[in-house]
Each structure stands twice: as C-alpha cells, then as structure tokens.
DOZAZA-637971 format. One record per residue (C-alpha): residue in one letter; x, y, z; chain. Coordinates in steps of 0.05 Angstrom, whole numbers, plus 5000, padded with zeros to 4 digits. Layout:
# residues N
> a:X:Y:Z:A
...
//
This chain:
# residues 681
> m:5656:4417:5352:A
> r:5648:4475:5304:A
> s:5638:4545:5330:A
> p:5567:4576:5325:A
> l:5595:4626:5275:A
> r:5618:4571:5228:A
> t:5554:4531:5239:A
> l:5509:4589:5220:A
> t:5548:4618:5162:A
> g:5587:4559:5135:A
> r:5651:4600:5134:A
> i:5695:4645:5177:A
> i:5678:4719:5165:A
> a:5737:4755:5136:A
> p:5774:4806:5179:A
> a:5749:4862:5134:A
> n:5678:4851:5160:A
> k:5697:4860:5233:A
> a:5662:4913:5276:A
> p:5709:4971:5295:A
> v:5692:4962:5369:A
> p:5667:4901:5408:A
> y:5592:4898:5418:A
> e:5594:4831:5454:A
> g:5629:4812:5519:A
> r:5680:4756:5522:A
> a:5642:4717:5574:A
> r:5574:4721:5540:A
> t:5548:4659:5505:A
> w:5517:4666:5436:A
> g:5447:4647:5460:A
> g:5442:4696:5518:A
> r:5413:4765:5523:A
> l:5453:4829:5518:A
> f:5450:4886:5568:A
> g:5405:4848:5616:A
> s:5339:4812:5605:A
> r:5293:4837:5549:A
> t:5221:4858:5562:A
> d:5174:4802:5543:A
> a:5157:4816:5470:A
> e:5099:4767:5471:A
> a:5065:4807:5527:A
> q:5074:4870:5486:A
> m:5040:4838:5425:A
> r:4983:4812:5468:A
> t:4964:4883:5488:A
> m:4934:4893:5419:A
> g:4881:4841:5435:A
> s:4868:4866:5506:A
> i:4871:4942:5503:A
> g:4822:4977:5455:A
> t:4866:5039:5449:A
> v:4927:4999:5428:A
> f:4885:4959:5378:A
> g:4857:5023:5348:A
> i:4925:5056:5340:A
> v:4962:4995:5313:A
> h:4906:4976:5266:A
> r:4900:5047:5239:A
> t:4975:5057:5227:A
> s:4990:4987:5200:A
> n:4929:4987:5155:A
> a:4946:5055:5126:A
> f:5018:5032:5115:A
> s:4996:4968:5079:A
> q:4950:5003:5029:A
> v:5004:5046:4998:A
> e:5024:5024:4928:A
> w:5097:5008:4912:A
> g:5137:5008:4849:A
> l:5206:4985:4825:A
> w:5247:5037:4788:A
> e:5311:5040:4748:A
> k:5354:5097:4774:A
> a:5369:5155:4728:A
> e:5439:5182:4715:A
> s:5415:5251:4735:A
> g:5395:5224:4804:A
> l:5327:5257:4798:A
> d:5265:5217:4815:A
> e:5226:5245:4756:A
> d:5278:5216:4708:A
> r:5272:5145:4733:A
> k:5242:5090:4690:A
> p:5190:5043:4720:A
> v:5206:4969:4721:A
> t:5142:4927:4715:A
> r:5172:4857:4709:A
> h:5221:4833:4760:A
> l:5223:4775:4810:A
> a:5236:4823:4868:A
> l:5173:4862:4850:A
> d:5132:4798:4843:A
> i:5154:4774:4911:A
> w:5139:4841:4944:A
> n:5069:4839:4914:A
> r:5057:4766:4930:A
> p:5108:4745:4984:A
> n:5085:4673:4989:A
> p:5026:4629:4970:A
> f:4987:4647:5033:A
> y:4999:4722:5039:A
> t:4980:4780:4994:A
> g:5027:4838:4992:A
> q:4980:4880:5034:A
> l:4970:4825:5087:A
> f:5046:4815:5091:A
> r:5059:4889:5101:A
> e:5004:4898:5152:A
> s:5029:4837:5191:A
> f:5101:4859:5199:A
> q:5081:4932:5212:A
> q:5038:4908:5271:A
> h:5101:4876:5300:A
> l:5140:4941:5290:A
> d:5086:4983:5323:A
> l:5080:4935:5382:A
> v:5151:4910:5395:A
> g:5195:4956:5353:A
> e:5219:4898:5311:A
> a:5196:4862:5248:A
> v:5228:4801:5216:A
> w:5225:4775:5145:A
> v:5252:4705:5133:A
> v:5275:4694:5061:A
> a:5257:4626:5032:A
> r:5297:4597:4975:A
> n:5294:4536:4930:A
> p:5341:4482:4958:A
> r:5367:4468:4888:A
> m:5383:4541:4872:A
> r:5395:4577:4938:A
> q:5420:4640:4905:A
> i:5350:4658:4882:A
> p:5300:4685:4934:A
> l:5230:4658:4923:A
> e:5188:4679:4982:A
> l:5184:4725:5043:A
> w:5151:4704:5109:A
> p:5135:4749:5169:A
> v:5159:4718:5234:A
> r:5142:4737:5305:A
> p:5201:4777:5331:A
> d:5199:4743:5399:A
> r:5217:4677:5365:A
> i:5281:4705:5332:A
> e:5344:4709:5373:A
> p:5404:4746:5343:A
> v:5471:4711:5351:A
> p:5520:4767:5369:A
> s:5594:4763:5352:A
> r:5648:4800:5390:A
> e:5690:4807:5327:A
> n:5637:4814:5272:A
> f:5577:4844:5309:A
> l:5528:4791:5284:A
> a:5538:4719:5264:A
> g:5467:4699:5247:A
> y:5400:4684:5280:A
> v:5364:4627:5315:A
> y:5290:4616:5305:A
> i:5257:4584:5366:A
> g:5195:4545:5346:A
> p:5132:4536:5387:A
> d:5157:4469:5414:A
> g:5226:4496:5430:A
> e:5260:4472:5366:A
> q:5319:4517:5348:A
> v:5331:4531:5274:A
> p:5396:4567:5256:A
> l:5389:4620:5202:A
> r:5444:4654:5162:A
> l:5450:4729:5155:A
> d:5423:4728:5084:A
> e:5361:4689:5106:A
> v:5335:4743:5153:A
> i:5317:4816:5141:A
> r:5301:4856:5204:A
> l:5269:4924:5212:A
> m:5278:4958:5279:A
> m:5261:5020:5318:A
> p:5330:5030:5351:A
> n:5337:5011:5424:A
> p:5386:5059:5459:A
> l:5409:5003:5507:A
> d:5413:4944:5459:A
> p:5438:4948:5387:A
> y:5412:4878:5374:A
> r:5340:4893:5394:A
> g:5287:4944:5378:A
> m:5243:4985:5424:A
> g:5169:4999:5411:A
> p:5121:5049:5443:A
> i:5088:4994:5485:A
> q:5152:4984:5526:A
> s:5148:5055:5551:A
> v:5076:5050:5576:A
> l:5070:4979:5602:A
> s:5054:5003:5672:A
> d:4998:5047:5646:A
> i:4971:4991:5603:A
> d:4970:4946:5664:A
> a:4931:5000:5702:A
> a:4880:5005:5645:A
> k:4874:4929:5643:A
> y:4864:4923:5718:A
> s:4813:4978:5721:A
> a:4773:4943:5666:A
> q:4777:4878:5705:A
> w:4755:4914:5769:A
> n:4695:4943:5733:A
> r:4676:4874:5707:A
> s:4681:4843:5776:A
> f:4639:4900:5803:A
> f:4581:4882:5757:A
> i:4589:4808:5769:A
> n:4582:4824:5843:A
> s:4511:4850:5836:A
> a:4534:4918:5809:A
> l:4542:4940:5881:A
> p:4604:4958:5921:A
> g:4631:4905:5967:A
> g:4620:4904:6041:A
> i:4625:4865:6106:A
> i:4572:4827:6145:A
> e:4582:4832:6220:A
> v:4553:4778:6264:A
> p:4551:4775:6340:A
> g:4591:4720:6371:A
> e:4617:4661:6331:A
> w:4582:4615:6280:A
> s:4594:4542:6272:A
> d:4618:4516:6205:A
> g:4549:4492:6188:A
> e:4516:4559:6204:A
> f:4569:4597:6163:A
> e:4561:4552:6101:A
> q:4485:4555:6105:A
> f:4487:4632:6108:A
> r:4538:4636:6051:A
> d:4497:4590:6005:A
> r:4433:4628:6019:A
> w:4466:4696:6007:A
> e:4497:4675:5940:A
> e:4432:4644:5917:A
> q:4392:4707:5930:A
> h:4441:4764:5916:A
> r:4498:4742:5871:A
> g:4497:4766:5798:A
> v:4469:4825:5760:A
> a:4400:4794:5754:A
> a:4395:4792:5830:A
> a:4419:4863:5842:A
> h:4380:4909:5889:A
> r:4341:4853:5924:A
> v:4325:4869:5996:A
> a:4371:4830:6042:A
> l:4343:4800:6107:A
> l:4397:4788:6160:A
> e:4382:4744:6220:A
> n:4408:4735:6290:A
> g:4435:4806:6297:A
> a:4478:4806:6234:A
> k:4487:4874:6201:A
> w:4516:4900:6134:A
> v:4576:4947:6136:A
> e:4593:4979:6069:A
> r:4666:4986:6050:A
> k:4692:5057:6041:A
> f:4718:5055:5969:A
> t:4665:5064:5915:A
> m:4673:5069:5839:A
> k:4671:5144:5846:A
> d:4725:5142:5900:A
> m:4770:5099:5856:A
> q:4760:5146:5796:A
> f:4767:5089:5746:A
> t:4735:5131:5691:A
> e:4788:5185:5698:A
> m:4842:5132:5704:A
> r:4822:5097:5639:A
> g:4818:5163:5603:A
> l:4887:5182:5627:A
> s:4914:5114:5605:A
> r:4887:5126:5535:A
> e:4921:5194:5533:A
> i:4987:5164:5555:A
> i:4984:5109:5503:A
> r:4968:5159:5447:A
> e:5025:5202:5472:A
> a:5074:5143:5466:A
> y:5051:5132:5394:A
> t:5050:5207:5380:A
> i:4980:5198:5351:A
> p:4925:5251:5361:A
> k:4852:5237:5377:A
> f:4826:5250:5306:A
> a:4870:5194:5279:A
> l:4827:5145:5320:A
> g:4761:5173:5295:A
> i:4750:5219:5356:A
> i:4723:5280:5320:A
> d:4688:5320:5375:A
> d:4729:5381:5359:A
> v:4742:5371:5284:A
> n:4710:5410:5227:A
> r:4718:5400:5152:A
> a:4779:5444:5146:A
> t:4816:5410:5202:A
> a:4794:5342:5177:A
> e:4827:5354:5110:A
> a:4890:5378:5145:A
> s:4887:5317:5191:A
> k:4891:5269:5131:A
> a:4954:5303:5107:A
> w:4984:5304:5177:A
> f:4970:5230:5189:A
> a:5001:5211:5122:A
> e:5062:5256:5130:A
> m:5078:5245:5203:A
> l:5056:5172:5214:A
> t:5053:5135:5148:A
> v:5113:5164:5111:A
> p:5164:5148:5166:A
> r:5140:5076:5167:A
> l:5145:5072:5091:A
> e:5215:5100:5093:A
> r:5237:5046:5142:A
> a:5210:4991:5096:A
> k:5240:5025:5035:A
> g:5309:5024:5068:A
> a:5303:4950:5084:A
> l:5281:4934:5013:A
> n:5336:4973:4979:A
> s:5392:4957:5028:A
> f:5379:4883:5043:A
> f:5325:4853:4998:A
> l:5346:4878:4928:A
> p:5420:4859:4937:A
> l:5398:4786:4944:A
> f:5384:4787:4869:A
> g:5455:4806:4850:A
> d:5467:4837:4782:A
> a:5394:4828:4763:A
> a:5377:4884:4812:A
> r:5435:4930:4797:A
> n:5415:5003:4793:A
> l:5344:4987:4815:A
> e:5306:5014:4875:A
> f:5239:5006:4908:A
> d:5197:5067:4922:A
> y:5126:5081:4945:A
> c:5070:5126:4919:A
> d:5068:5188:4963:A
> p:5007:5179:5010:A
> v:5005:5253:5028:A
> p:4945:5286:4993:A
> a:4964:5344:4949:A
> d:4948:5414:4973:A
> a:4916:5442:4910:A
> e:4914:5514:4933:A
> a:4987:5514:4955:A
> r:5007:5481:4889:A
> d:4970:5534:4848:A
> r:5001:5590:4889:A
> e:5070:5560:4878:A
> r:5060:5555:4803:A
> l:5034:5626:4798:A
> s:5093:5650:4839:A
> k:5142:5614:4793:A
> a:5108:5642:4731:A
> e:5112:5713:4757:A
> a:5185:5704:4778:A
> a:5201:5677:4708:A
> q:5166:5737:4677:A
> r:5208:5786:4717:A
> l:5273:5750:4701:A
> v:5259:5747:4626:A
> i:5240:5820:4625:A
> a:5305:5835:4661:A
> g:5343:5803:4603:A
> w:5358:5732:4626:A
> a:5355:5675:4576:A
> p:5285:5642:4578:A
> d:5312:5570:4580:A
> d:5358:5586:4638:A
> v:5300:5622:4673:A
> a:5256:5560:4665:A
> d:5310:5516:4695:A
> a:5322:5564:4752:A
> v:5249:5570:4775:A
> g:5231:5498:4762:A
> l:5187:5506:4701:A
> p:5191:5467:4635:A
> r:5225:5498:4575:A
> m:5182:5522:4517:A
> t:5186:5550:4447:A
> y:5167:5623:4441:A
> v:5119:5637:4382:A
> g:5104:5710:4396:A
> p:5042:5744:4423:A
> p:4976:5743:4385:A
> a:4967:5800:4336:A
> g:4949:5864:4370:A
> a:4961:5837:4440:A
> k:4995:5882:4491:A
> p:5046:5857:4542:A
> p:5010:5843:4608:A
> a:5022:5888:4667:A
> l:5074:5860:4713:A
> s:5034:5867:4776:A
> n:4969:5839:4747:A
> q:4953:5770:4775:A
> k:4918:5751:4710:A
> s:4983:5763:4672:A
> g:5017:5712:4717:A
> e:4963:5661:4701:A
> q:4970:5674:4627:A
> l:5046:5667:4631:A
> l:5037:5602:4670:A
> a:4992:5576:4615:A
> g:5045:5594:4564:A
> l:5099:5559:4604:A
> r:5056:5497:4605:A
> g:5056:5497:4530:A
> e:4982:5511:4521:A
> l:4940:5570:4496:A
> p:4894:5609:4542:A
> a:4828:5573:4548:A
> a:4773:5601:4505:A
> p:4706:5617:4538:A
> v:4653:5562:4533:A
> a:4586:5583:4506:A
> q:4546:5539:4553:A
> d:4545:5556:4627:A
> e:4586:5513:4674:A
> d:4527:5473:4699:A
> e:4511:5452:4628:A
> v:4585:5434:4615:A
> e:4586:5392:4679:A
> r:4523:5356:4657:A
> l:4552:5340:4588:A
> v:4618:5315:4618:A
> e:4583:5272:4669:A
> q:4536:5243:4617:A
> a:4593:5227:4570:A
> m:4636:5195:4624:A
> e:4578:5151:4647:A
> a:4568:5125:4576:A
> i:4643:5114:4568:A
> r:4647:5076:4633:A
> t:4588:5032:4616:A
> l:4617:5015:4547:A
> f:4685:4999:4577:A
> e:4658:4955:4634:A
> n:4614:4915:4587:A
> a:4673:4903:4540:A
> l:4719:4883:4598:A
> d:4668:4835:4628:A
> a:4659:4801:4560:A
> l:4734:4796:4549:A
> l:4748:4767:4618:A
> a:4694:4715:4607:A
> a:4727:4694:4542:A
> w:4796:4696:4575:A
> d:4776:4640:4623:A
> t:4783:4591:4566:A
> i:4850:4621:4546:A
> n:4877:4619:4617:A
> a:4856:4546:4624:A
> a:4894:4528:4560:A
> w:4955:4567:4583:A
> r:4955:4531:4650:A
> r:4953:4464:4616:A
> d:5011:4483:4571:A
> l:5054:4508:4628:A
> v:5038:4450:4675:A
> d:5056:4400:4620:A
> q:5122:4437:4607:A
> v:5138:4437:4682:A
> r:5123:4363:4686:A
> q:5170:4350:4627:A
> a:5225:4392:4659:A
> v:5221:4350:4723:A
> e:5221:4285:4684:A
> d:5283:4308:4648:A
> d:5313:4334:4714:A
> d:5331:4398:4677:A
> v:5318:4461:4718:A
> a:5341:4504:4659:A
> q:5278:4486:4621:A
> l:5238:4530:4669:A
> a:5271:4591:4638:A
> s:5237:4578:4572:A
> l:5166:4563:4595:A
> a:5116:4593:4546:A
> p:5043:4577:4530:A
> d:5013:4579:4460:A
> t:4987:4651:4449:A
> d:4956:4649:4379:A
> q:4884:4644:4402:A
> a:4895:4698:4455:A
> k:4924:4747:4404:A
> t:4864:4738:4358:A
> e:4814:4744:4415:A
> l:4844:4807:4443:A
> a:4854:4841:4375:A
> d:4781:4829:4357:A
> a:4758:4857:4424:A
> l:4802:4920:4416:A
> i:4778:4933:4345:A
> a:4705:4924:4364:A
> l:4712:4971:4424:A
> a:4748:5024:4382:A
> r:4692:5022:4331:A
> a:4639:5028:4385:A
> a:4676:5086:4419:A
> a:4680:5124:4353:A
> q:4605:5117:4344:A
> q:4594:5138:4416:A
> l:4632:5202:4406:A
> a:4592:5217:4343:A
> d:4529:5209:4386:A
> e:4557:5258:4438:A
> a:4568:5309:4383:A
> a:4498:5298:4355:A
> a:4469:5311:4424:A
> q:4505:5379:4421:A
> g:4479:5394:4351:A
> v:4543:5377:4314:A
> t:4550:5325:4258:A
> v:4612:5281:4265:A
> e:4630:5219:4225:A
> p:4658:5161:4266:A
> a:4729:5143:4245:A
> d:4751:5073:4224:A
> p:4797:5041:4276:A
> d:4870:5029:4262:A
> e:4866:4953:4260:A
> s:4940:4942:4249:A
> g:4959:4986:4307:A
> l:4909:4953:4354:A
> g:4931:4884:4330:A
> a:5003:4902:4349:A
> t:4978:4925:4417:A
> a:4944:4858:4426:A
> v:5008:4821:4410:A
> v:5047:4860:4463:A
> v:4995:4853:4518:A
> v:4986:4779:4506:A
> a:5062:4769:4508:A
> l:5065:4806:4575:A
> l:5009:4765:4605:A
> a:5037:4699:4580:A
> a:5107:4717:4606:A
> g:5077:4735:4674:A
> l:5040:4669:4681:A
> a:5101:4631:4657:A
> a:5144:4667:4710:A
> a:5093:4649:4764:A
> a:5095:4576:4742:A
> a:5171:4575:4742:A
> r:5176:4607:4811:A
> e:5128:4556:4841:A
> a:5164:4499:4807:A
> l:5230:4522:4836:A
> r:5198:4527:4905:A
> v:5172:4456:4908:A
> w:5223:4420:4864:A
> g:5265:4383:4915:A
> p:5318:4329:4904:A
> d:5266:4272:4906:A
> a:5208:4309:4874:A
> q:5160:4271:4830:A
> p:5138:4302:4763:A
> n:5064:4295:4776:A
> e:5070:4324:4847:A
> v:5108:4385:4823:A
> a:5060:4394:4764:A
> h:5000:4389:4810:A
> q:5029:4440:4858:A
> v:5043:4489:4801:A
> d:4972:4479:4774:A
> e:4942:4494:4842:A
> h:4985:4556:4849:A
> l:4965:4583:4781:A
> r:4892:4571:4795:A
> g:4897:4611:4860:A
> l:4930:4672:4829:A
> s:4893:4738:4835:A
> d:4862:4766:4771:A
> r:4888:4836:4788:A
> t:4944:4835:4736:A
> l:4897:4806:4684:A
> r:4846:4861:4697:A
> d:4898:4915:4695:A
> e:4931:4893:4630:A
> l:4867:4876:4592:A
> g:4833:4937:4620:A
> g:4891:4981:4599:A
> a:4889:4952:4528:A
> l:4814:4963:4523:A
> h:4819:5034:4548:A
> h:4873:5047:4497:A
> a:4827:5021:4442:A
> q:4769:5062:4468:A
> q:4811:5125:4470:A
> e:4838:5111:4400:A
> g:4768:5107:4372:A
> r:4749:5173:4405:A
> m:4811:5212:4387:A
> a:4813:5187:4315:A
> t:4742:5212:4307:A
> l:4758:5279:4340:A
> e:4817:5290:4295:A
> d:4773:5301:4233:A
> a:4713:5330:4270:A
> p:4695:5405:4273:A
> d:4737:5437:4327:A
> p:4701:5438:4394:A
> e:4701:5501:4436:A
> v:4742:5464:4488:A
> w:4771:5395:4503:A
> i:4761:5376:4576:A
> a:4804:5323:4612:A
> s:4764:5279:4659:A
> e:4791:5228:4708:A
> r:4725:5215:4744:A
> n:4723:5143:4719:A
> d:4787:5126:4757:A
> a:4773:5081:4817:A
> n:4831:5114:4856:A
> s:4860:5176:4824:A
> c:4934:5190:4835:A
> a:4960:5259:4850:A
> n:4977:5274:4777:A
> c:4908:5252:4752:A
> r:4874:5294:4806:A
> e:4915:5353:4781:A
> v:4896:5344:4707:A
> d:4822:5329:4722:A
> d:4777:5382:4690:A
> k:4836:5415:4654:A
> r:4814:5453:4592:A
> f:4851:5446:4525:A
> t:4838:5492:4465:A
> d:4868:5450:4410:A
> y:4871:5377:4389:A
> a:4947:5372:4392:A
> s:4953:5391:4466:A
> a:4895:5345:4485:A
> r:4926:5288:4446:A
> a:4995:5301:4477:A
> a:4965:5294:4547:A
> y:4929:5229:4529:A
> p:4974:5198:4476:A
> v:4955:5124:4482:A
> g:4892:5123:4524:A
> a:4914:5138:4595:A
> y:4940:5205:4620:A
> r:5014:5207:4604:A
> d:5036:5225:4675:A
> c:4988:5177:4712:A
> l:5024:5140:4768:A
> g:4974:5082:4761:A
> r:4998:5068:4689:A
> t:4951:5018:4658:A
> r:4898:5029:4712:A
> c:4884:5100:4689:A
> r:4815:5110:4658:A
> g:4819:5184:4641:A
> t:4798:5212:4574:A
> i:4779:5274:4535:A
> v:4708:5301:4530:A
> p:4696:5352:4474:A
> i:4647:5409:4485:A
> w:4622:5445:4423:A
> e:4592:5514:4422:A
> e:4517:5508:4423:A
> q:4492:5508:4351:A
//
C-alpha cells in the first residue's frame, strides 16, 4: 500500500523541501486533527444566518472587499509602482475576473471573504483540463470545513482531502488548493476567525432572542404557577389544561381574564423581562461581536453620533483599516501561489488592486504646496533644479525664464508657492475667466450633458449592430472548435480566430461618424458663446487604424474564451458536437462588460479626436477646463484632474492625448474630456 504522501503527490518530496522542525507527531495519523479538536467551523459559518450583527459585519466587509477593482502588472526594473506596465490580456487575469462559468469575479471574492471573516480560512480549488493539467482553467471557492490538510512530519504538508456532503473523500495535491488564513497561534494548519473568540457571547445573544420569542408565544406574559388545593385526578388535570390553553395560549389571547375554580390560584414567577435584562444583554453582545471584528458602529450604518465631517473620515478609516488588510491577504495569495501556476507566462508579473482609500484632497494640496516651497528654497540656495525635483518628489521641467517684467515672488508668500507648483507641473498660471464661476459651471454642465447624450446614442447603435457580428464570430469559433475535436488536435485551439472584415468596417464607420458629429457639436458650443468655429474633418485613416486594433483585441478575447472552455470540457472521449455546443453556450453567456469597455473606449477616442481637432484651429479660448463628470466611477487621478484649468492647447492635449485622461486608472472606461470657455464676445 502506498503512503498517503505518495498517493496525494505522485512522488516523494525531495529532502530539500523538508521543514526545519517537525510540525507533526510520529503517532498522529494523516487524517486526524492537530493540537486537539478544532472548533466546529460549520457552526461558525451558521452564525451569519442567525445573528444580525454578524451578518451586518460580514456582509459589509466582504462586499466592500469584492467591489475593489484589480489589475495585472508587469514589474518595472526600478521597482517603483508608477513605472509598472499594465497587462490587459492574460489567462490569469481572465480567470480572476471570471473564475468559473457560474461565478463572477465579484461573487467569487465575496464568497471566500465571507469564509475568512467567519472561520479565518478560505479555500480556492484550482480546476485544470485533464488533457493539459499544467494549465489552470478555473477557480472554485470551497467551504473550509470540508477541507482537511494532510500534515507531514518531514515536509510540513503533503496535500489535502476534500470531504463531500455524503462523506466521499477526494485527495487533492498541493498545487490544486490555494488557502488563505488568519493565523491560528495554536495550529499552523488551521486559521482562526473572530467568531471563535466570541462563541459564548453569540450563544447568549441567540438564547436571549429565543427567550423573547417564547415569551410572546406564551401570551406575551411572564410564566407562573397555578396552585390547587389537594390532588386532581388525571381527567381533571387534562380538562383544566385543555381549557387553559384554548382560552389563554398565544398572543391573540393575551390579557383575557382567567377564571380559576375549586380554590386554584395564580402565583407569578419572580423573574420578569426587566429582571433578566435581555435588552442590555443583547446590546452588550453586539458590542462584544463588533470588538472582535474591530469594527465601529458607523461601519454598520449606526450614525447617531456622526456628522458630515466624521462620515467622510469614516469612509477612509473603513477602507484603510478593514478593506486594505483583506486585499493584501488576497494579493499575497495571488502573487505567491496563483501566478506561479502559469510558469514562465507569468514571470515578472504581479496582481495589484486599486486603492480603495478615498483621497484627502486638502492634505494632497498642502503636500504639493509644501514640496513646491521646499523646491523654491533649495533652488534659490544654489542646488541643481533637476536634483531638487527628484529630492522633493516633483517632476523635472524645462526652465524658460520668467515673463517679461515679472519680479521674483516673495519667499514667504503662499501665492508664490502656488505659482511655483504650477510651473513644476509644466503649465502656465491660469488666466482669469471673464464670466463668473456660476456661468462657467453652467457652460461646462451643458456641454458635458450634450457630449454624454451623443456618446450614449452612438454606443447603443453600435452595440445593436454588434449583435450580428458577435453571432457570426461565435459560429466561426464553434465551427473551428468542432473541427479541432474531430481532428483530435488540441494545438488548433491556439489559432482560433473569427473573420473580422465586417467588424472593422462597421467600427470604422461608427468612429468616423461620431468624430464628425463631435466636431459639429463643439462648433455649436462655440456659437453659443458668441465665437465662430469651423468643424474639422476627422482623420479617417487614424480612426480606421484604431478600429482595426480594437476589433483584433475583441476577436482575440472571444477566441481565448472559446479555447479555455474547449480545454475545460474536452475529455478523452469527448464528442465534437458536445464540445462545440458547450463552447457555444459559454460564449452566449459571457458578460458584455468587455465589449462595452472596448467599444466605448474607441467611441470616446473618436469623439475626443473630433473635438480636439476642431479646437486646434479655433480661436484660443480663455481657458480649457478638464471635466470628468461623465465618468460612472471616477478614479483618484480623474477626481484630481476634474475641473483643472489649462491655458493653452498643448497642455490640454497632453493631458487628454487619445480621448481618455492619460493617468486614468480605469483606462478605456474613462469618459473625461476638455470643455473650452471663450471670453464673452
């Protein structure tokens, strides 16, 4: 009989992998429990459905965790995050965003985070194609109470055993399971969650709720004793009991006058609801549960002592102290255990999340002003400007000299620091706008509303036309998958590709039409301000090239989805039509999120091109205003640039080079643009 270690791993682990000290006793069997019996994890998970405070906490923390956006990045040689390059196409990223056919990325993340918050453990089981086991295809969240680690005295861990609902035991190798844990100080093989520390208090809260329920069922009155003189026969007792229950049992019969016969009298019991102090007990239990989770009242929507200022600070506190640590734990698992499963294809890559902590605009402005003033002092003291910029954390710039007749600003003047900060940003001081700010706000809002309407109409029309294209692509890919199965040639899946000629033409026409409409729209904006502007002709060749790239990305993404699904269902005895049908169903069920993002990004690019090309030859506005108010969810960088004023075309164009804001973290989902404001004629 083979040892459990060889059964689970298929090989003997090399001596180099041995743990430096034994974590497992000699007499312990591989299926037992270490360091005594473990607290029942199933009971801990059930508390979410039976205790409102636990549900509120776990739902709030896991939901906030699941909504954070993630990205895949190529590490930079400098080691700096800002020098990394985003990776938008990779199997690991696709799996993280759609772990399996039945889970969205958000649902998957919320599910395993619930397990972590309740039990202190979360388990991902990695599914692979049986024909190509080296390629991960899916991730599945598994209840942690159904996974038993298989300790090894020599090698710490040999594998895992999954125990099914009917007791079936499924051995799993180390590379088939990824576990996240809150460390248990008594058991290195198991995690510890907050629930374990307050189980007694949770029981008290549960029993008090049950006592209250029983109190109302029992006529909403405290219990008591009926004293009778002498002894009753069985018949007399049963007759009295039936009559009493008929007349006095239940809430509807509460407070009826009781008539007692033959000298019987009612004796009330001493303990009342007030005596038991269940209200205070339940309130104390809630406090203890919140204490275990280190979560304050405001995080659960209890805002009796919260004003607007503290509410804003509360959002940042919740994100920084509760959401970020959970994100860091998942990030560690992704980069340490999940990405290495892809071998060389994931070399030098790393997952990272978008920072959920809202930016403190006032603190950021104070920091910049402080840096600008520090740079001014150092430059005046004789230090090299480029070295000063590096030292204080500001970008380098080219010095062009002060305007004619300008005097150096006073060192202690705050305005001088703001002017220097503007120079370090590479922009000129903003010129005053002739209209008052209310009028400027009205013009910007009016322009952005028209821009949004034009964009949404164009996107709706393009998506409607794309339904035909998608149907044709699915047929192409399904036919190619069927042929690959008939030929029994898995390698054919690497070259799946639909016919894209019609799609290129359709998208190019849509981009050119929108660019032309956007140019006319900007001319109308200028006319409303009393300025005559000629709409520019769109760059048809450039927009056609954009269409070719976007169509290629969409076709490649759909082909990759078809190949992944084919690999997943293509077993040794698979039939071509069965595999083709499964792939077709999978493609039909895909979300249109990627399609909307890519087509929307291309349309926004065309819309911005039409506007900026028209602005290039137009009379210079008094100011160019960046607006991000059309973004559904603005990132931190877009919130920072929103309402920024530019005083020349070059700086405005540099900030919005190809439609979206250049530093937007949402990439193709950015809908920011430039709104020109001319001096009133």
